[in-house]
N, C-alpha and C positions, 0 to 999 in steps of 0.2 A: 384363322378365319373365325368370325363370330356370326352366327345366324341370328338375325333379328326378325321377329314376327310382330305383327300389329293386329289387334282385335277390336271388334265392335265398331264404334263410330270412327276410330282412328283410321281404319282401312279406307273408309270413304273420304275422310278429310285429306289423307295423304295420297290417295289413289294408289295404294301399295299394300300388299298383304305380307310380303316377306322380302328381305334382302340379305346379302352377305357383306360383311365389313372385313376388309383386310387392312388392319392397322395395328401393328404390334405395340404402338405407344399407348394405346387405350388400356387402362388398368382398372377402371371403376365404371359402374353404371352411370355416374354423373358425367364422367368424361365422354362416354358413348352418347349420352343425351346432348351434350354440347356439340359433338361432332355432327350428329343428325340435325341439330338446329341450324347448322351452318349451310345446309343444303339449299334452302330457299326461305322466302318470307313465310310461306304457309307452314313449313316444317318448324320454323322458329316459333310461330304462334303455338304450335302443339307442344313442343318440347321445353318451353319456358314456363308452362303452367305448373303450379305447385301441386295440382291434384292428380297428376298422372301416376298410375301404379305401374310397378315393374316386377318381373320375376326372372330369376336365373335358374335354368334347368328345372323349371316347374316349382320353384320355391319363391315365395314372396320375399322381396328384398328392398332395401333403401338405396340411396345413391352412393353410399360408401362401400357397397358390396364390390369385391374384386371380381374381375372377369378375365378369362384367359381364352386362348385359341381353343375352339371346339365347343365352347359354351353356346347355349341358346338363350337369348334375352328376349323376353316378351314385354310389350307395353300395351296398356289398356286403360280406358277411362275408369273413374270410380264406379263401383257397382252399388246399386241401391235395390232394395227389395221391399216387399210388403206383403 
């Protein structure tokens, strides 16, 4: 199982703050994003944007990062500051 959490505006866009994925065939963050994008048109809009940030077990990663059962994957929009 992979725990997936959503932060900031993603929570509102997806109307979801957390879910659990049980799919042993998912091995990278990019594959997880593709799986999530297949849920609906709204999810597809969110997960096909190039600006989405991700973290695995609280470490910032890119799409090629491997994931395994027990990992926590977080997605959030780009952060700006000033």
